[in-house]
N, C-alpha and C positions, 0 to 999 in steps of 0.2 A: 576549617582547618582540621578539626577532630575527625570528621568524616574522611578527609583525604588521608590522614595518618593511618586510620583504621584500614582503608583500602590498600595503602602501601604495605602495611604489615601483613595483610592477607596475601598480597602478591608475593612477598618474600617466602611465605610458607606454601605458595602455589595453591591457594584455596580461595580464589575469587569466584563468586557465582553471580549469574545474571538473572535477577528475579523480575517477573512481570508485576509491577506495582500500580499500574493504571491502565484503564481501557475505556474506549468511547466509540460511538458510531454515529453516522449521519446518513439519512436517506432522503431523497426528494419527496415532496408531498404528493406529486402526481402519480396516480396508480393507473397502470394499463392492464386491464383484465384480458383474459383469453377471448371473451366475447368482443371486446374492443378490437383485438387483433383480427378477428374473423371479418371485420369490415374493411381491413387493409389488404389481407392476403387470404388465399384459399385455405382455410383451416376451420377448426371448431374447438370449443372448450373440451369436449370429450376426447378428441384426437390428441390434443396437447397433454391433457392430464394423464391419459393412458400411457403415453410414450415417455413423459418426462416427470410427472408429478407436480408440475408448475401450474398454479392457478392465476397468478398475477405477478407483476414486476413494477419497479419504480422507474420513472423516466425524468431526467433532469430538465428543469425549465430553462428559459432563455437567460436568466441571471445566475444559473448554477453551472458549475464546471468541476472538473477533476480537482482543481486547486481549492475551490470554495468548499466543496464537500469534505475534502481532506482537512482543511483548516478547522471546520466544525468538529469533526471527529477528534482531531488533535487536542483542541481546547477542552473537550469533555474528558479525554484521557488524562490530561495534565491536572484537571480538577479532581479526579478520583485519586491520583497520586499525590496531590497537594505539592506539586513541583512547579516552580516558576520557570517561564521560558528561558530566562537568563542562566538557569542552572543546567540547561541541556548542552551536551557536548557533540551530539550528532543527530541529524534528521535524515531519515531515509524514507523515500516514497516508492513503494512498489506499484507500478502501473503499466498498462499497455496503451493507455490513452492520455499521454501527457499533455499539459497545457501548450507547450512548445517542444520542438525538437531540442532546442536549448534557448534560454536557460532551463534548468531542471525545475520541475514542479516543486520539488523539495526546497529549492532556493526561494521560491515565491512564498511558500508557507513559513519558512524560517524567518523571512523578513516580516511578514504579517504578524507573526507571533512576537517578534522582538527578541528572538533567540540569538543575540548578537555574538555569543561565544561558540556557536555550533557550526560544524561543517555540515554540508547538505548535498545530497545527490539522489538521483532516481535510479531504480534498479528494474531492469526489464527481464522478467522470466515468466511472462504471461500469468496464467492462473496459479502457478507455483510461486509467484513473486513474494508473497507475504512470508512463506516459510524460509525462502532464501534470505530475505531482508532481516528477519528476526535472528537467523543464524549468524549473519555478518555482524549485527549489533552485539549479540552475545559474545562472539569471539573477540571483538574489540574490548568489551568489558573485562572478559577473563584474562586478556593480555595485560591489563592494567593501563592501557593507553587512554581509556575514557571511563567515566563513572556512570553517566546517564545518557540514554538514547531514546529517541522517539521514532517509532516505526509505524508508517501509515500504509494501508492498502486502499487506493482510491481509483475509481473508474467511472467513465461515462461511456459505456459500451454502446449506448443507443446511437451515438454519433458516428460509429464506424460500421453500423449494420446496413446491409442491403435489405431494405424493407419489402422487397419482392422475393427474397429468398426464404421460403418457409422453413428450410432446414436450420437456419440460424436466428432469424428475427424473433422466433417464439421463445428462445432460450435465455436471452440476456437482459440484464437490467443495470441500473446505476446505483452507486452508493459508495460509502467509505467507512473504514474502521481503523482504529489506531490503538497501539499499546505503548506504554512507557516501561523501559527496562532500566534497572538500577543495580549497581554493584553492591555486594554484601559478602561478608565472610561466613555467613550462615548457609549451610548446605541446602541446595534446592534450586528452584528456577529451571532454566533450560539445562537438561541433563545430557541430551544427545541429539544428533541430527544426521540425516542422510540426504545428500543432494545428488541428483543424477540428471543426465541429459542424453538424448539420442538424436543428434542433428540430422540423421538420414530421413527423419519424418518431418522435416521443415515445412514441406508443402501441404501437409495434411490439415494444418490449422495456421492461417497466415493472414496478414494485412499488408499488401504491397504499398510502399510509400516512397517518398522522395529518395532518389538514388537506387531504387529497386531494379534488379535485373532478372526478375523472375522468368521472363520469356526466354532468356538465354541459358538459364541454369539447367543442367541435365537432370532428368528424373522428375521434372515438374508435372503436377497433375494436369491432365488434358482439359479439364474444365476451365473456361475463361475466368480469370480472376480480375476484379475491378480495383483500380487504383484507390487506395484509402478505404476500402471496404473489406470486411472480414469474409474469408472463405474457409469452410470446414468440410472435410470428408468425415461425416458423422459416424459411419460404420467403423472406420479404421480407428478413429479417436476413441470410440466406445471400447473396442477390443484392447487398445493400449491401456486405457484407464483401469479396466477391470483386472488387468494383469499386474500393474505396478503398485496398486494401493496396498494389497495384502503383503507383497514382498517388502516394500519399503517400511511399512509399519513394523514388521517382524525384525528387520535389520536394525531399526532405531531402538526397539525394545532390547534387543540383544546387546547393543552398545551400552545401554543404561543398566544392564544386568537385571532386566525385568522380563516378565511374560505378559501375555495378553490378559491373564487373570488378575494382574495388578492394576489394570487400567480402569479408571472410573468412567471416562468419556472420551470418545474419538470425535474430533471436530474436523470433518473433511471439507475439501473444496466442494461447494454446492453446485454441481453440474447437472446431475440427473438422478432421480430417485432409483432408477434401475441399476445404475452404477453402484450406489450405496448398498442396495440390497445384495448385489453380486459380491461386493467386498465382504459383507457380513457372512455370507455363505462360505467364502474362501477362508475366512478366519475362524469359522465355526463358532460365531457369537450371535447373540440376539441383535436384530436391527436396532433395538432401542439403545444399544451402546453407542450408536452414531447420532450426533446432534444434526438435525435437519430443519432448515427453515426456508428451503428453496421454493416451497409452495407459495410464499408471499413475496419473495424477492427475485426468484430466478437465479441465473448465473451472473454474479457480479465480479467475476474474474478474481483479481488479486484482493478485492475487498471482501470476498465471501467468507473466508475463515475468520477474520477479526469481527465481522458483523455477527456471525454465528456464535463466536466466543462471548461477545457482549450479551447476547440474548440468553445464552446458557447460564451466565453468572446471574443475570436478572431473575431467571426462573429457578434459581437455587440448585442447579444441576452440578455445580462444582463447589466443593468445600475445601477448607484449609488442609494442605498436605495430600490432596488427591493427585494421582498421576493421570494426566491427560495427554492426548496425542493430537498433533496437527498433521494433516496430510494433504498435499496439493499436487495437481497434475494439469498439464496444459501444453500450449504451444512451445515449440523448441525442437522436438518434443522435450519437455522437462518435467521433473517430478521431485518431490522431497517430502520427508517425514521428520517429525520432531517430537521428543518426549519432554514434558514439562511437569515438574512438581509444583503444584499451585500453592499460592499463599504468600503473603508478605513475610519477609524474613524476621521481622520483629514487630512488636506492637508499637505503633507510631501515634504519638500524641498529636491531636489536631493543632496545626500551626496557627498561632494567633493572627487574626486579620488576614488570613490567606486569600479569601475571596476579593477583598479590597485591593490587596497587593497585586493579585492576578489581573484584575480589571485595569488598575493603574498602569501595569506593564503594557497592556494592549493599547491604552491611550497614548503612552509615550511612543510606542512603536509606530502608531498611526501618524503622530505629528513629526517624528523623526523622518519618516518616509517623505512626508510633504516638504519638510524643510530641505532635505537633501536634494529633492527634485528642483525646488525653487532655486537653490544655490547653484545647481548645475546649469540651469537655464540662464541665470544671471552671469555665470562665468563664460558661457557660450556667447552671450550678447557682448560682454566685455571684450572677449577675444576678437570679435568682429570689429568693435569700435576702435580698439587700440591701433591696429594697422592703419585704419583710416585716419586717425589722428596723426600718426607718424607721417603719412603721405602729405597731409595738409601742412605740417611743420616743415617738411622738406621743400615743398612748393613755396612756402612763405620765405624761407631763407634764400631760395633761388631768386625770387623776385627782388628781395632786398639787396642782393649782390649786383643786380643789373644796374649799369650807369644810367643816370638820368639824361635825357636829351636836352 
């Protein structure tokens, strides 16, 4: 109640801020190296490294999916934040590879976590999705409508790749990252964001799926696109990315009243080493200002920024009150940049028995899910039995009314 009153008071004075207070990541165990790829498609380690900077990537196993990877990342983010699932108001999953068209992957994770009070939905903005999702969560917090949000970027790109297309299969991998955002009246957290789209480039990076009318749409690329498989015009996407990264970063910094000299670290979407190098030249900064881990994970689409964020924190590259920038770009065409002042808004005492309470909440969520399903099956069976019982009773009454011979 005290936290709610503090947030309400901050809202009255128009000073609610959305801080990142938890972070976590999850990647599959299976590693696919460039040499492994050379056995599948005509390529080589040298060719891939020279053009992309990628050495290896992670590939989801048979029991792993966008939802299961997202769940693991979410649990680790909640653990860092010391927030119980029941305290969440919103769950957003940014993904291009959802578990189903519907229900949303976010709804599955919300159920598995036991976040019974949270709304949940997926956000589709391709590789820009994480920046978009954090922005929407931060806006909801700043409006006063929610206090705590979980944002996940999770992908299993390996399942939408054409493994005979050397232009795409060498680039992508699987993984998930998550952050927890929380309201505070202490200045900081998400300071500004710029979201943009140019739908005229829809056919440059696309995955045709159910209901797709790509063949009939004007301006479609002449290359044959395969249903459910990624197609990318690499050259055009490269030119697009190198143009928008610097522009969007400068715009987001201007909104926050900052300059590039105030930035401690830029965490870009991990697409290509040459794109990052080009962005550094455009901004006239050293390449070391950009966090990069794509040599080990490749392009994990909406998961790439939160995964890189987690590793940057672990490596000590981000400290309290540092200004950092997220920048994403991808299919849509879409792009976005965000400025964040890093750090928890106040010193937080460790919550007593938090780990035990967290594990107990997952235990309850598991058994609630099983009980709900058993109850539904029972009601379905009962629903079939009751009409049959009624029919038998009607037949019995009819027989009883018949005169005896």
